[in-house]
C-alpha positions in Angstrom: 89.5 87.2 103.0 86.5 86.2 101.2 84.9 89.5 101.6 87.9 91.3 100.2 88.1 88.9 97.4 84.5 89.4 96.5 84.9 93.0 96.7 87.8 93.2 94.2 85.9 90.6 91.8 82.7 92.8 91.7 85.0 95.9 91.1 87.0 94.2 88.4 83.7 93.3 86.6 82.2 96.7 86.9 85.1 98.2 85.4 85.5 95.6 82.5 81.8 96.5 81.9 82.5 100.2 81.8 85.2 100.0 79.5 83.3 97.7 77.1 85.7 94.9 77.5 83.1 92.2 78.2 80.8 91.0 75.5 77.8 90.5 77.5 76.4 92.3 80.6 77.3 90.5 83.9 75.6 93.0 86.1 72.2 91.8 87.3 69.8 93.8 90.0 70.8 91.1 92.6 74.6 91.9 91.8 74.3 95.7 92.1 72.1 95.2 95.5 74.8 93.1 96.8 77.4 95.4 95.6 75.7 98.3 97.2 75.3 96.6 100.7 79.1 95.6 100.4 79.7 99.3 99.9 77.7 100.2 102.9 79.4 98.0 105.2 83.1 98.3 104.0 83.1 101.9 102.0 86.9 101.7 102.1 87.5 98.4 100.9 85.1 99.0 97.9 86.5 102.5 97.2 90.2 100.8 97.1 89.2 98.0 95.2 87.7 100.2 92.7 90.8 102.1 92.2 92.6 98.9 91.9 90.5 97.5 89.5 90.4 100.5 87.2 94.2 100.5 87.4 94.1 96.9 86.1 91.5 97.4 83.5 93.3 100.5 82.1 96.7 98.7 82.1 95.2 95.6 80.2 93.1 97.9 77.7 96.1 100.4 77.0 99.4 99.1 78.5 101.7 101.1 80.1 100.9 104.7 80.4 103.6 106.3 82.1 106.3 105.1 80.0 108.5 103.6 82.4 110.7 100.5 81.5 112.0 97.8 83.9 115.6 97.8 82.3 
């Protein structure tokens, strides 16, 4: 459970940084090294968390992009 939470947290922080939503750089060399190790150990987890994080950040930044409503 902790590993999946760490993976998603790192992915969200990376995507927030990539979209210039965060004011300050949160990534450090240690951060990058830890995430690279996690990606080597659990590539599927990191990949899926990156996709989830990207969807979350894009939705937060642009809102609903597909035009569906919940009526």
